[in-house]
Steps between C-alpha positions, in 0.01 A plus 500: 500500500272649757409864510510478872880512479753756400807366309862614506832409348800532729844537319825426664866487418669152473873512568565200288548646155383845607143421388149609608236254607137545588241357733121530481315616806135567585297634784136524588386828364555786751681282758846398601435127467765401243557175312774399250498261210727210588724377217506149667142407501342796302260578789446804694650522857516735786857616563473470876425132473772398248779753498718439796737798460317765312147635481340718235756701307494879533183596322700773316636229285145387396364596154124452471367279222141432388325177601489393138872566457572315830302199366723495182814531703402215733456270192847586357721286722818546291514877565556467867840316480837639395680281245859445403650305210762258636833447302777259587762773455492870416324485170675575173313643200243236385521291817169350611390477857484157655218571740281753684504610861238714666440690818163460663455811716171405676433728802497221747822328387729546200690218325743458204409212269640332190317280250608153603553167323163383603340784305407701810630792684732412785684695770846637404764746622624581143358861507642567840837346393520713193444822678696413812875591516601172664445202260803424294323355191143620487274439189466793268152660495333754289165652586225415258130577458236222570437453116880443450511253799203310341681498162817367655323215677312408190824495291719314769243276659200482270280625788221753433333707773767460768500870585130466610576229753 
């Protein structure tokens, strides 16, 4: 990470599951020239060029982090997603989840994904359906930490490292 930048975490509330997500931002030291870390290509982008509806969040929501800590955060891809264990029905004691869903809250565009049959993350509406009052038979979801999501995918699919994709 370059010392010519100042780094910040921006925390925000996600209605689905009443959870908190974060984004990583930076600006040239002493200027208002902002960039965000995209969770789609893991590159830095200017919000005015890629965010159609919103610009930089209110800077009151920013928490400064050191360049070294920002470098560590940038490498830890799993931490930027919100994960849910997916159950066929409301789980009974001892029930095991059948899959994992995640929310990718990147500043330029968010998306819900589920781990698909081809061992890749694919677009889904399961998170929306679970928290929406309209679907008649949504899947049952329980929020989990990235390490739990990784363990579930290892146990159910034999896949390691899926939370870092």
